C-alpha positions in Angstrom: -84.0 38.9 -95.8 -80.9 37.9 -93.9 -77.7 39.9 -94.5 -74.8 37.7 -95.5 -71.6 38.6 -93.8 -68.7 38.6 -96.2 -65.2 38.2 -94.8 -62.8 40.7 -96.3 -59.6 39.3 -97.7 -56.2 41.0 -97.7 -53.1 40.7 -99.8 -49.8 41.0 -97.8 -46.6 41.5 -99.7 -43.1 41.4 -98.3 -40.3 43.0 -100.2 -37.5 40.5 -99.3 -34.7 42.9 -100.5 -35.9 45.5 -98.0 -36.6 43.2 -95.1 -33.7 42.9 -92.6 -35.5 40.3 -90.4 -36.0 42.4 -87.3 -39.2 40.5 -86.4 -41.2 43.6 -85.4 -44.0 42.7 -87.8 -44.1 39.1 -86.5 -44.4 40.2 -82.9 -47.1 42.8 -83.6 -49.4 40.7 -85.8 -52.4 39.7 -83.7 -53.3 36.8 -86.0 -49.7 35.5 -86.5 -49.9 35.8 -90.3 -46.1 36.3 -90.6 -43.1 34.3 -89.6 -39.3 34.4 -90.0 -38.0 32.2 -92.9 -34.8 30.3 -92.3 -32.0 30.4 -93.3 -32.7 33.7 -95.1 -33.9 35.4 -91.8 -36.5 37.3 -93.7 -40.2 37.8 -93.0 -42.7 35.7 -95.0 -46.5 35.4 -95.2 -47.6 32.0 -94.0 -51.3 32.4 -93.0 -52.8 35.0 -95.4 -56.3 33.6 -94.8 -56.1 34.8 -91.2 -55.2 38.4 -92.0 -57.7 41.0 -90.7 -56.1 44.0 -92.3 -55.1 45.8 -89.1 -52.0 47.1 -90.8 -49.8 46.7 -87.7 -47.1 45.0 -89.8 -47.1 47.6 -92.5 -47.2 50.6 -90.2 -44.4 49.4 -87.9 -42.0 48.0 -90.4 -38.9 50.2 -90.1 -37.8 49.3 -93.6 -41.1 49.8 -95.4 -40.9 46.2 -96.6 -44.5 45.2 -96.0 -47.6 46.2 -98.0 -51.1 45.2 -96.9 -54.1 46.0 -99.0 -57.7 44.7 -99.5 -58.1 42.2 -102.3 -60.4 43.0 -105.2 -63.6 41.0 -104.7 -65.5 40.3 -107.9 -69.2 39.6 -107.4 -70.3 36.1 -108.4 -72.7 35.8 -111.3 -76.3 35.0 -110.2 -77.3 31.4 -110.6 -80.9 32.2 -111.4 -82.7 34.8 -113.4 -84.8 37.2 -111.3 -88.5 36.2 -111.1 -90.8 38.2 -113.4 -93.1 40.6 -111.7 -96.4 42.1 -112.7 -99.2 41.0 -115.0 -98.8 38.2 -117.5 -95.7 36.8 -115.8 
């Protein structure tokens, strides 16, 4: 049986009131998930699907304005009932 690889998804939240727009998170993000929003000059999430959860943005934000955490993944309901096993099946 082949193992299906599941891509983890992450939720990145920016507290705009805390963000001073220094751009450290933007420069450190290897997947360019964040960018600076104009005219507010605040960090914003623009490519959440590309986030790999490395936490570089969260760990280096001097204002503690960024939170990155794994999304809850709910298992999909099976489409079929398992095949019956044993005698009389």
